[in-house]
C-alpha positions as a Markdown table, in Angstrom:
| # | Residue | x | y | z |
|---|---|---|---|---|
| 1 | Met | 0.0 | 0.1 | 0.0 |
| 2 | Val | 1.2 | 3.5 | -0.7 |
| 3 | Pro | 2.3 | 4.9 | 2.6 |
| 4 | Ala | -0.2 | 7.5 | 3.9 |
| 5 | Ala | 2.8 | 9.5 | 5.4 |
| 6 | Leu | 4.4 | 9.9 | 2.1 |
| 7 | Leu | 1.2 | 11.2 | 0.7 |
| 8 | Ala | 0.7 | 13.6 | 3.6 |
| 9 | Val | 4.2 | 15.0 | 3.0 |
| 10 | Ala | 3.4 | 15.3 | -0.7 |
| 11 | Leu | 0.2 | 17.0 | -0.1 |
| 12 | Gly | 1.3 | 19.2 | 2.7 |
| 13 | Gly | 4.8 | 20.4 | 1.8 |
| 14 | Thr | 6.6 | 18.8 | -1.1 |
| 15 | Ala | 8.1 | 22.1 | -2.3 |
| 16 | Gly | 9.6 | 22.8 | 1.0 |
| 17 | Tyr | 11.0 | 19.4 | 1.5 |
| 18 | Met | 12.4 | 19.4 | -2.1 |
| 19 | Ala | 14.0 | 22.7 | -1.6 |
| 20 | Leu | 16.0 | 21.3 | 1.4 |
| 21 | Gln | 17.4 | 18.5 | -0.8 |
| 22 | Asp | 20.6 | 18.5 | -2.7 |
| 23 | Glu | 19.6 | 15.7 | -4.9 |
| 24 | Pro | 18.8 | 16.4 | -8.7 |
| 25 | Val | 15.4 | 16.0 | -9.9 |
| 26 | Val | 14.7 | 12.5 | -11.1 |
| 27 | Pro | 13.7 | 12.5 | -14.8 |
| 28 | Ile | 10.4 | 10.5 | -14.4 |
| 29 | Gly | 7.1 | 11.8 | -15.7 |
| 30 | Gly | 6.4 | 14.4 | -18.3 |
| 31 | Pro | 3.9 | 15.7 | -20.7 |
| 32 | Phe | 1.1 | 13.5 | -21.9 |
| 33 | Ala | -2.1 | 14.1 | -23.9 |
| 34 | Leu | -4.6 | 11.3 | -23.5 |
| 35 | Val | -8.3 | 10.6 | -23.6 |
| 36 | Asp | -10.7 | 10.1 | -20.7 |
| 37 | Gly | -13.9 | 8.1 | -20.6 |
| 38 | Ala | -16.0 | 11.0 | -21.9 |
| 39 | Gly | -13.7 | 11.4 | -24.9 |
| 40 | Lys | -12.1 | 14.6 | -23.5 |
| 41 | Thr | -8.4 | 15.1 | -24.1 |
| 42 | Val | -6.6 | 15.2 | -20.7 |
| 43 | Thr | -3.1 | 16.4 | -20.3 |
| 44 | Asp | -0.5 | 16.3 | -17.4 |
| 45 | Arg | -1.3 | 20.0 | -17.0 |
| 46 | Asp | -4.8 | 19.3 | -16.0 |
| 47 | Phe | -3.5 | 17.9 | -12.7 |
| 48 | Arg | -1.2 | 20.8 | -11.7 |
| 49 | Gly | -1.7 | 21.9 | -8.2 |
| 50 | Arg | -2.6 | 18.5 | -7.1 |
| 51 | Val | -0.4 | 15.5 | -6.0 |
| 52 | Met | -0.8 | 12.8 | -8.6 |
| 53 | Leu | -0.7 | 9.0 | -8.0 |
| 54 | Val | 0.0 | 7.6 | -11.5 |
| 55 | Tyr | -0.3 | 4.0 | -12.3 |
| 56 | Phe | 0.1 | 2.2 | -15.6 |
| 57 | Gly | -1.8 | -1.0 | -16.3 |
| 58 | Tyr | -4.6 | -2.6 | -18.2 |
| 59 | Thr | -8.1 | -3.7 | -17.7 |
| 60 | His | -7.6 | -7.4 | -18.3 |
| 61 | Cys | -5.0 | -7.6 | -15.6 |
| 62 | Pro | -5.7 | -10.4 | -13.3 |
| 63 | Asp | -4.1 | -9.1 | -10.1 |
| 64 | Ala | -1.5 | -6.3 | -10.0 |
| 65 | Cys | -3.6 | -3.6 | -11.5 |
| 66 | Pro | -6.8 | -3.9 | -9.5 |
| 67 | Thr | -4.6 | -4.3 | -6.4 |
| 68 | Ala | -2.7 | -1.1 | -7.1 |
| 69 | Leu | -5.9 | 0.8 | -7.8 |
| 70 | Ala | -7.4 | -0.5 | -4.6 |
| 71 | Asp | -4.2 | 0.6 | -2.7 |
| 72 | Met | -4.5 | 4.1 | -4.2 |
| 73 | Val | -8.1 | 4.4 | -3.1 |
| 74 | Ala | -7.2 | 3.1 | 0.3 |
| 75 | Ala | -4.5 | 5.6 | 0.7 |
| 76 | Ala | -6.8 | 8.5 | -0.3 |
| 77 | Asp | -9.4 | 7.2 | 2.3 |
| 78 | Leu | -6.7 | 7.3 | 5.0 |
| 79 | Leu | -6.0 | 11.0 | 4.1 |
| 80 | Gly | -9.6 | 12.1 | 4.6 |
| 81 | Asp | -10.0 | 15.7 | 3.7 |
| 82 | Lys | -6.5 | 16.1 | 2.5 |
| 83 | Ala | -7.3 | 13.8 | -0.3 |
| 84 | Arg | -9.0 | 16.6 | -2.1 |
| 85 | Gly | -5.5 | 17.7 | -3.2 |
| 86 | Leu | -4.8 | 14.2 | -4.7 |
| 87 | Ala | -5.4 | 13.1 | -8.4 |
| 88 | Met | -5.4 | 9.3 | -9.0 |
| 89 | Val | -4.5 | 8.6 | -12.6 |
| 90 | Phe | -4.7 | 5.2 | -14.3 |
| 91 | Ile | -3.0 | 4.9 | -17.8 |
| 92 | Thr | -3.4 | 1.9 | -19.9 |
| 93 | Val | -0.5 | 0.0 | -21.4 |
| 94 | Asp | -3.0 | -1.7 | -23.7 |
| 95 | Pro | -4.6 | 0.8 | -26.0 |
| 96 | Gln | -5.8 | -1.7 | -28.5 |
| 97 | Arg | -8.3 | -3.2 | -26.1 |
| 98 | Asp | -8.6 | -0.4 | -23.4 |
| 99 | Thr | -10.7 | 2.2 | -25.2 |
| 100 | Pro | -11.6 | 5.3 | -23.1 |
| 101 | Ala | -15.1 | 3.9 | -22.4 |
| 102 | Ile | -13.7 | 0.5 | -21.2 |
| 103 | Met | -11.2 | 2.3 | -19.0 |
| 104 | Lys | -14.1 | 4.4 | -17.5 |
| 105 | Asp | -16.1 | 1.4 | -16.8 |
| 106 | Tyr | -13.3 | -0.4 | -15.3 |
| 107 | Val | -12.5 | 2.2 | -12.6 |
| 108 | Thr | -16.1 | 2.9 | -11.7 |
| 109 | Pro | -16.5 | 0.1 | -9.2 |
| 110 | Phe | -13.5 | 1.4 | -7.2 |
| 111 | Gly | -15.9 | 4.2 | -6.0 |
| 112 | Ala | -13.3 | 6.9 | -6.3 |
| 113 | Pro | -12.5 | 9.7 | -8.8 |
| 114 | Ile | -9.8 | 7.9 | -10.8 |
| 115 | Ala | -8.9 | 9.5 | -14.1 |
| 116 | Ala | -8.8 | 6.4 | -16.4 |
| 117 | Leu | -6.8 | 7.3 | -19.6 |
| 118 | Ser | -6.3 | 5.8 | -22.9 |
| 119 | Gly | -5.2 | 7.0 | -26.3 |
| 120 | Thr | -3.5 | 6.1 | -29.5 |
| 121 | Pro | -0.6 | 3.6 | -29.3 |
| 122 | Asp | 1.8 | 6.5 | -30.0 |
| 123 | Ala | 0.4 | 8.7 | -27.2 |
| 124 | Ile | 0.5 | 5.8 | -24.8 |
| 125 | Ala | 4.1 | 4.9 | -25.9 |
| 126 | Asp | 5.1 | 8.6 | -25.3 |
| 127 | Ala | 3.5 | 8.5 | -21.7 |
| 128 | Met | 5.2 | 5.2 | -21.0 |
| 129 | Arg | 8.6 | 6.4 | -22.1 |
| 130 | Ala | 8.3 | 9.6 | -20.0 |
| 131 | Tyr | 7.5 | 7.6 | -16.8 |
| 132 | Arg | 10.0 | 4.7 | -17.7 |
| 133 | Val | 7.2 | 2.1 | -17.8 |
| 134 | Tyr | 7.9 | -1.4 | -19.2 |
| 135 | Ala | 5.2 | -3.2 | -20.9 |
| 136 | Ala | 5.1 | -6.0 | -23.6 |
| 137 | Arg | 2.6 | -8.3 | -25.1 |
| 138 | Asn | 2.7 | -11.9 | -23.8 |
| 139 | Pro | 0.8 | -14.3 | -26.2 |
| 140 | Thr | -1.6 | -16.7 | -24.4 |
| 141 | Ala | -3.9 | -19.5 | -25.6 |
| 142 | Asp | -6.8 | -17.0 | -25.3 |
| 143 | Gly | -5.1 | -14.0 | -27.0 |
| 144 | Tyr | -2.6 | -12.1 | -24.9 |
| 145 | Asp | -1.7 | -10.5 | -21.7 |
| 146 | Met | 0.5 | -7.6 | -20.9 |
| 147 | Asp | 3.6 | -7.9 | -18.9 |
| 148 | His | 4.2 | -4.5 | -17.2 |
| 149 | Ser | 6.0 | -2.8 | -14.6 |
| 150 | Ser | 3.8 | -2.1 | -11.5 |
| 151 | Ile | 4.7 | 1.2 | -9.8 |
| 152 | Ile | 2.5 | 3.8 | -8.3 |
| 153 | Tyr | 4.3 | 7.1 | -9.1 |
| 154 | Val | 3.9 | 9.9 | -6.6 |
| 155 | Met | 4.2 | 13.2 | -8.4 |
| 156 | Asp | 4.2 | 16.6 | -6.6 |
| 157 | Arg | 1.9 | 19.5 | -7.4 |
| 158 | Thr | 4.2 | 20.6 | -10.1 |
| 159 | Gly | 4.3 | 17.2 | -11.8 |
| 160 | Arg | 7.8 | 16.1 | -10.5 |
| 161 | Phe | 8.5 | 12.8 | -9.3 |
């Protein structure tokens, strides 16, 4: 589960914390332009001013993806009122099957405002590259699964990792 304390720091004072550090900014994250379940283009800039929890996965995932999304929702629940400054973002690694409508239907049962995003294969590849996400098609008897990294990225209010 994403530690609530880490999220509390991110929501309450990331800029001050980061200013005290001598470490370079890690080049993870970056611009993206994807599509939500309503067909609206959503960019990384739409989440500025909020801490983002970003997860890359797919709707046919048997275990890692639903677990990660449930962990994000649980962390938001632990934050209570502070969760208003939080944006949960789920980006598909399987744009051929995960249309914007399918993504929207997938996150609805989690009962939380999760921005479920899809897009063209090129747009998804660009977002994956920016976040250093690994994903590869794995053929199965029924079609295919997606092998993928399973990381919940915590991005500060300015979009930095």
